[in-house]
C-alpha positions in Angstrom: 29.2 -70.2 -10.6 25.8 -71.7 -9.9 22.7 -69.6 -10.0 22.2 -70.2 -6.2 25.7 -68.9 -5.4 25.2 -65.9 -7.7 22.0 -64.8 -6.0 23.5 -65.3 -2.6 26.3 -62.9 -3.4 23.8 -60.3 -4.8 21.8 -60.5 -1.6 24.9 -60.1 0.6 26.0 -57.1 -1.4 22.5 -55.5 -1.1 22.5 -56.1 2.6 25.8 -54.4 2.9 24.7 -51.3 0.9 21.3 -51.0 2.6 22.5 -49.1 5.7 24.3 -46.6 3.5 21.2 -45.9 1.5 19.1 -45.5 4.7 21.7 -43.2 6.3 22.1 -41.0 3.2 20.9 -37.5 4.0 19.8 -37.0 0.5 17.4 -39.9 0.7 16.4 -39.6 4.4 13.4 -37.6 3.6 11.7 -36.4 0.4 12.3 -32.7 -0.4 9.2 -30.5 -0.8 9.6 -27.2 -2.5 6.6 -24.8 -2.2 6.7 -22.3 -5.1 5.2 -19.1 -3.6 4.3 -15.8 -5.4 3.4 -12.4 -4.0 3.0 -8.8 -5.2 5.1 -7.6 -2.2 8.6 -6.5 -3.3 11.8 -8.0 -2.1 13.0 -6.1 1.0 9.5 -5.3 2.2 8.3 -6.4 5.7 6.0 -8.9 3.9 8.9 -10.6 2.3 11.2 -10.5 5.3 8.4 -12.2 7.4 7.8 -14.8 4.7 11.5 -15.6 4.5 11.6 -15.9 8.3 8.5 -18.3 8.0 10.4 -20.3 5.4 13.5 -20.6 7.5 11.6 -21.8 10.6 9.6 -24.4 8.6 12.8 -25.6 6.9 14.4 -26.1 10.4 11.4 -27.8 11.8 11.2 -30.3 8.9 15.0 -31.1 8.9 15.3 -29.2 5.6 12.7 -31.2 3.8 10.2 -28.4 3.3 11.3 -25.1 1.8 9.8 -22.1 0.0 10.9 -20.7 -3.3 9.7 -17.1 -3.6 8.6 -15.1 -6.6 8.1 -11.6 -5.2 7.3 -8.2 -6.7 4.6 -9.5 -9.1 7.1 -11.4 -11.3 4.4 -14.1 -11.6 1.8 -11.7 -12.8 -1.4 -10.2 -11.4 -3.3 -12.3 -8.8 -5.5 -13.8 -11.4 -2.4 -15.1 -13.2 -1.1 -16.5 -10.0 -4.4 -18.4 -9.4 -4.2 -19.9 -12.9 -0.6 -21.0 -12.3 -1.6 -22.6 -8.9 -4.5 -24.5 -10.6 -2.1 -26.1 -13.1 0.6 -26.7 -10.5 3.2 -24.1 -11.7 2.9 -22.4 -8.3 1.8 -23.9 -5.0 1.1 -20.9 -2.8 0.7 -17.2 -2.7 0.0 -14.1 -0.6 -3.3 -12.5 -1.9 -5.2 -9.3 -1.4 -8.9 -9.5 -1.1 -9.2 -9.4 -4.9 -7.3 -12.6 -5.3 -9.0 -14.3 -2.4 -12.3 -13.3 -3.8 -11.6 -14.8 -7.3 -11.4 -18.2 -5.6 -14.1 -17.7 -3.0 -16.3 -14.6 -3.7 -18.0 -14.6 -0.3 -14.8 -13.7 1.5 -15.1 -10.2 0.1 -17.8 -9.5 2.7 -14.7 -8.6 4.9 -13.7 -5.9 2.3 -17.0 -4.1 2.2 -16.5 -0.3 2.2 -17.1 1.6 5.5 -17.7 -1.7 7.4 -15.1 -1.4 10.2 -14.2 1.5 12.4 -11.1 0.1 14.2 -8.4 -2.5 14.2 -10.0 -4.1 17.2 -13.3 -4.6 15.4 -11.4 -6.3 12.5 -9.5 -8.7 14.8 -12.8 -9.6 16.5 -14.6 -10.4 13.3 -11.7 -12.2 11.6 -11.4 -14.4 14.7 -15.1 -15.2 14.6 -15.1 -16.0 10.9 -11.7 -17.8 10.6 -12.9 -21.4 10.9 -15.8 -20.7 8.5 -13.6 -19.4 5.7 -10.9 -22.0 6.2 -13.5 -24.7 5.7 -14.8 -23.1 2.5 -11.3 -22.7 1.1 -10.5 -26.3 1.8 -13.5 -27.3 -0.2 -12.2 -25.2 -3.1 -8.8 -27.0 -2.9 -6.8 -24.5 -0.8 -5.4 -24.3 2.7 -5.8 -20.9 4.3 -2.6 -20.6 6.2 -3.6 -17.3 7.8 -4.9 -13.7 7.3 -2.6 -10.8 6.5 -4.8 -7.8 6.0 -3.4 -5.0 3.8 -4.7 -2.2 6.0 -6.9 0.9 5.8 -7.5 2.1 2.2 -7.2 5.7 1.1 -7.5 7.6 -2.2 -4.1 8.7 -3.6 -4.3 11.4 -6.2 -2.5 14.0 -8.3 -5.2 16.6 -7.5 -6.8 16.8 -4.0 -9.9 14.7 -3.5 -12.1 16.7 -1.0 -15.5 15.6 -2.3 -17.4 13.1 -4.4 -17.4 15.7 -7.2 -13.6 15.9 -7.1 -13.5 12.1 -7.5 -15.9 12.2 -10.4 -13.7 14.8 -12.2 -10.5 12.7 -11.8 -9.3 9.6 -13.7 -9.7 6.9 -11.1 -8.2 3.5 -11.4 -10.1 0.4 -10.5 -8.6 -3.1 -10.1 -9.9 -5.0 -13.1 -12.5 -7.5 -12.0 -13.1 -6.1 -8.5 -16.9 -6.0 -8.1 -16.8 -4.2 -4.7 -15.0 -1.1 -5.9 -17.1 -1.3 -9.1 -20.3 -1.1 -7.1 -19.0 1.7 -4.9 -18.0 3.8 -7.9 -21.3 3.1 -9.5 -23.0 4.4 -6.3 -20.9 7.5 -6.4 -21.5 8.1 -10.1 -17.8 7.7 -10.9 -16.5 6.2 -14.2 -13.3 4.2 -13.3 -10.5 3.0 -15.5 -10.1 -0.8 -14.9 -6.5 -2.0 -15.1 -4.4 -4.9 -13.7 -2.5 -3.8 -10.6 0.8 -4.4 -12.4 -0.1 -1.7 -15.0 -0.9 1.1 -12.5 2.5 2.6 -12.0 3.0 3.1 -15.8 -0.5 4.4 -16.1 0.2 7.0 -13.4 3.3 8.0 -15.3 1.5 8.4 -18.6 -1.5 10.2 -17.1 -3.9 7.4 -18.1 -5.0 7.5 -14.5 -4.4 10.1 -11.8 -6.2 8.6 -8.8 -5.7 5.2 -7.1 -6.6 3.6 -3.8 -4.3 1.7 -1.5 -3.1 1.4 2.0 -0.3 3.8 2.9 2.3 1.0 3.0 1.0 -0.4 -0.3 1.4 2.9 -2.0 5.1 3.0 -0.8 5.8 -0.7 -1.7 4.3 -0.3 -5.2 6.0 3.1 -5.7 2.7 4.8 -6.5 3.5 7.5 -4.0 6.1 8.9 -6.4 3.5 9.8 -8.9 0.8 11.4 -6.6 0.7 14.6 -4.5 -2.3 14.0 -2.2 -3.8 11.3 0.0 -7.4 11.7 1.3 -7.9 11.0 5.1 -11.2 9.3 4.4 -10.9 5.5 5.0 -12.5 3.9 2.0 -12.4 0.5 3.7 -10.1 -2.1 5.2 -8.4 -4.4 2.6 -8.2 -8.0 3.6 -5.5 -10.4 2.6 -4.3 -13.9 3.2 -1.9 -16.7 2.4 -3.1 -19.8 0.5 -1.4 -23.0 -0.3 -2.7 -25.5 -2.8 -4.3 -28.4 -0.9 -3.0 -30.8 -3.6 0.5 -29.8 -2.7 -0.1 -29.5 1.0 -1.6 -33.1 1.1 1.7 -34.5 -0.3 3.5 -33.4 2.9 3.7 -36.0 5.7 1.3 -35.2 8.6 4.1 -34.0 10.9 5.2 -31.5 8.2 1.7 -30.3 7.7 1.3 -29.7 11.4 4.6 -27.7 11.4 3.6 -25.6 8.4 0.2 -24.7 10.0 1.7 -23.9 13.4 4.6 -21.9 12.2 2.5 -20.2 9.6 -0.1 -19.1 12.1 2.6 -17.7 14.4 4.5 -15.8 11.8 1.5 -14.4 10.0 0.1 -13.1 13.3 3.4 -11.3 13.9 3.2 -9.9 10.3 -0.3 -8.5 10.9 1.1 -6.4 13.8 4.1 -5.4 11.8 1.9 -4.3 8.8 -0.2 -2.1 11.2 3.0 -0.5 12.5 4.4 -0.1 8.9 1.2 1.6 7.8 1.6 4.2 10.6 5.3 4.7 9.7 4.3 5.1 6.1 2.3 8.2 7.0 5.5 10.0 8.0 7.3 8.8 4.9 4.6 10.1 2.7 4.7 13.5 4.4 8.5 13.5 4.0 8.0 13.0 0.2 5.6 16.0 0.0 2.5 13.9 -0.3 -0.1 16.0 1.5 -3.1 14.7 3.5 -6.4 16.0 2.4 -9.5 16.2 4.7 -13.2 16.2 3.7 -14.9 19.5 4.2 -17.6 18.2 6.6 -19.6 15.2 7.8 -22.2 15.8 5.1 -19.6 15.0 2.4 -18.4 11.9 4.4 -22.1 10.7 4.4 -22.2 10.9 0.6 -19.3 8.4 0.4 -20.8 6.2 3.1 -24.1 6.1 1.3 -22.4 4.7 -1.8 -20.9 2.0 0.5 -24.4 1.1 1.7 -25.6 0.9 -2.0 -22.7 -1.4 -2.7 -23.6 -3.7 0.2 -27.2 -3.9 -1.0 -26.3 -4.7 -4.6 -23.7 -7.3 -3.7 -25.7 -9.2 -0.9 -27.4 -12.2 -2.4 -25.3 -12.0 -5.6 -21.6 -12.0 -4.7 -22.1 -13.4 -1.2 -25.1 -14.7 0.8 -27.2 -12.0 2.5 -27.1 -14.3 5.6 -23.3 -14.1 5.7 -23.4 -10.3 5.7 -25.9 -10.5 8.6 -23.6 -12.8 10.4 -20.7 -10.4 10.1 -22.8 -7.4 11.1 -24.0 -9.3 14.2 -20.4 -10.0 15.2 -19.7 -6.3 14.8 -22.8 -5.4 16.9 -21.7 -7.8 19.5 -18.3 -6.2 19.8 -19.6 -2.6 19.8 -22.0 -3.4 22.7 
């Protein structure tokens, strides 16, 4: 057989096989798996919503974009998750303000103690600041898919916390590496015990700490409510949260897939915000049903002592952890809404 005849047969064979290759479902589009971590446990509203998000994105991309979840803190604390995202072991995560702040410190301006008075104020300020923070996260190498605030934060304790002095006499936990709470406790004259969030439950069991802070739903999801007897009505602050995806991973998706992820992510995360607000209210009744009693401050004077510490924290953090101009911007948005 001549070389010409041989090559002709090869070309004819390739031409016959080409339609099969193009039509093959396995090769029709590249599969993209987004490895996603969260502290939220399986079965929680958080995870149910994220699985719904994943299913919708999978359908919209013909099965070519899917999420693989690592819930319940199995990937470690948020600082561990960030490290794994930076080296590509993980591609996305749901973060509290602590994790968001380790990547972009100025975002913690939204977590400042005693900043907000209502859910409506929060929605207004987040809406005003959304584009600003999305741009900053992109410069850091992340896509901010959306905000998922954790909720109003309260003290949970084994002994009732009525006053600043009660808090000083307790053994309060502080999330290791959280400058906001560190500054508040400093203003209150409190000596906290810094620990990773994944070590809190065991530390409550052993008595290493006896006072923690969390949203009501967070205390249920993390099982902390099983080791405390009281929750203080005082709102320490409103804890932010959000979903980030590595820009390096996101940029590998075709443009149509990127658009689908952003659109569906925005819709599902907005629904989740409303669901978390409802869950936090439901959690109040669950706590009461488990003999966790609500504790009130004795008077406005005592409340003012806590708020004063919040003011000291703002002063100490402004210009160091976030620009003073950014705090002014947030305060102006609040003033605008209140008037």
